[in-house]
N, C-alpha and C positions, 0 to 999 in steps of 0.2 A: 607853349611856343608863343613868341611875341607876334602881335598883330601889326602888320605894316600894309601899305597899299601898293606893294611892288607888282602885283598882278591885277590891279584895278583895270576893268575894261576887257580883260582876257576871258576867253572861254576855253576850259581845259577838260579833256577827256581822260579818265583814269579807268583802266580795265582791271578786272579782279578786285573791284572796289568794295566787295561785300564784307570783307574782314581783313585783319592783318595789315600788312604794309600798304595795300591798295586803299583801304579805308583811311589809314593815317595820312596818306598822300592827298586824298580827296579833301579831308578836313583841313590839311595844311594850305591847300589852294584857297579854300573858302576864307580862311583867316587872313589871307593876303589880298582879298578883294576879288578873286576870280569867280566866275560862274562855273559850276562844276557839273559835268555829265558823268555820273557814276555808272559804270557798266559791269555786268557780271552775268554768268550763265543763268542764275536766278536773280530776280529783282532784289537789288541791294537796299531794302527798305530801311534797315537800321542806320546805314550811312546817310541816306537822304534825310531821315528824320533828325539826325544829329546836326546836319548842316542847316536845314530849313529851306526857305524860299529860294535861295541862290543855288539850289541843286535840283537835278532831276535824276531819276534812275531809269536804266534801260536793261532789259533782259535780252542778251544776245550772245550768240556763239561767235567768238572773235576769230575762229579758224575758217570762217566762210565769208565770201563776198557779201552775201545777203545779211549777215550779222552786222557788218560795217555799214552797209547801206541803211539799215534800221537805226544804227547809232547816229549817223549823220542826219537822217530825217528828224529824229527826236531833238537833237542839238540845235538844228537850224530853226525848227518851229519854236523852241523855247527861248533861245539866246542869240541866234545868228551864227556868223562864221566862227569856226573853231580855229584857234591859233596854237593850241598846245595838245599834244597827244603823248600820254605816258602808257606804254604797253607793259603792264605789270602781271596780267593773267598768266598762269603757268600750269603745266601738267608735268609731274615729276615722279612717276612710279620708279621703284627700285627693282631692277632685274639684271642679274648677271647675263653675260652675252649668250650663254647656252640656253637661257630661259626666255630671252628677249625675242618676241615675234614681230613680224612686219607691221601688224596692226598697231601695236603699242609704239613702235618706232614712228609710224606715220602720224599717230595722234599727238605724240610729243612734238614732232616737227611742226605740225599744223597749228597747234595752240601757241607754242613758244616762238616760232620763227615765221611761219606764213603770215601770222597776224601783223608782224612788223611791215611786211610788204603791202598787205591789203590796206592797212591804215594809211600808208603813204600814198597809195593810188587814190584813196578816197578823199584825202584832205589836202593834198598838194595844190590842186587848182585854186582853192580859196586862199591858201597861204601865199601863193605866188601873186594872186590878184591884190592882196593886201600888203605885200612886201615884207612879211614877218611871219615866222613860225618856229616852233620848237618840237622836236621829236626826242623822247627819251625812252630807250629800251632797257628794261630791268633784266640784266644778265645775272651772273652768279660767280662768286669767287671759287666755286667748286672746280672751275676749269683749270685751276692751278694746284689742285690738291690731290692727294692719294685717297680717292673714294671709290669703292667697288660698287658695281651694279648700276652705274649712272652714265654709261657711255652715250646713250641717246640724249640724256639731259645735257651732258657736257657739250655734245656736238651742237645741239640747238642753241645753247647759251653762248658758245663761241661764235656761232653764226650770227647772233645778234650784234656782236661787236663788229664783225666784218660787214654786215649790212649797213650799220650806222656809219661806218667809215666810208663805204662806197656811196651811200646816199648823200652824205655831207658834200662829197665832191660834185655831185650833180646839181645840188640846190643852193650852194653857198652864195651865188650871185643874186639869189632871190631873197636874201635876208633871212634864210632858214638855217637853223643849226640842228645837228643830229649827234647825240651822245649816248653812251651806255653807262649804266651804274651797276657795279658788281657788289651786292651785299654779301656779307657772311651770314651764318645761321642767326636767325632773328627769333625773338620770343613771340611766337604766334601759336594759334591752335595746332598748327601742323607740327610744331616742335615740342609741344607740351608733353607728348607721350614718351619722349626720350628719358631714359633713366639718368640718375645723377652721375653714374660712371661715364656714360656716353657724353653727357654735357661737359664734364671735366676734361675729357679727351680733346674736345674742341677748344675749350678755354686755354688749355696748357700750350696750345700752338699759337696763341694770340698774345700780343702785347697787353691788351686790355682783356682781362680774364673773366669774361662773362658774355652772355648772349647780348646782341643788340636789342634795343626796344624799337618797335616800328617807327616811333617818332624820330629816331636817330637816323633813319634813312631819308626822312622828309627834307631836311635841310639841304642836302646836295641836289635833290630834285628841284627844289624851289630856286636854288642858285642857277642851275643850268637852264631853267625855263624863264629866267628874268633877263632884263636888259643888261644887267651886270655881267652876264656871260656871253655878250654878243660876239666876242672874238674867240670863243671857245667852242670848237666843233671837232667831230671825228675822234673824240676821246673816250677812253674806258676808265672810269673813276671807281677805284676800289674802296668800299666802305665796310670794313670787316674787322676793325679793332687790331689790325696789324698782323693778320694771319698769312695772307698771300702777299708776299713782298716782291713787287715787280722790280727787276733790276737789269 
């Protein structure tokens, strides 16, 4: 990925940054000049080591207010005010509705959706004070697909789109934009266990017949969090090789 200074002087938080898409986004920000706060449930040491001195790691549960308070304390002490928040951390067990219990439902909602709200409450004051901010919620193209056992996942990911759209209305006058990105299945540790037949079933429904690589999700995130996207808010951007065709 090309190095530019589009994010010079910005401080960006990326959750779920220990591997996969989150790690790629964190590295992408660093290449564009941002200071990076890489957060995950366990300390994302590999991501921080790959970036170097312009990154710090934080171990935090993004489903809790205490987790977000810890992220803010670490970010403020290391780099100052946060201007960019990318909520990428996700919980996605597969359970048909007859097997789905309330505890799994609530954990899915708290990690995938509650974190969006909690991050906004934590970082909006500084963004408003500075007259600039970017929120990006990582949703999923699964909300438009025929996938069984993912009702809780789809509900939480659809909720991200709704929250970003509603939040955008509340904060637009403060120079803050809020958007969602909907990736398709991406080549990560979580998808490596899928067999060739399952992979091809996904590819055959796409215009581009392969899984995305994590780096291919990074470009849209960098665009939405740059000054180039200052007039783009409340949008759901699908990045899935042409599988889910919004019309």
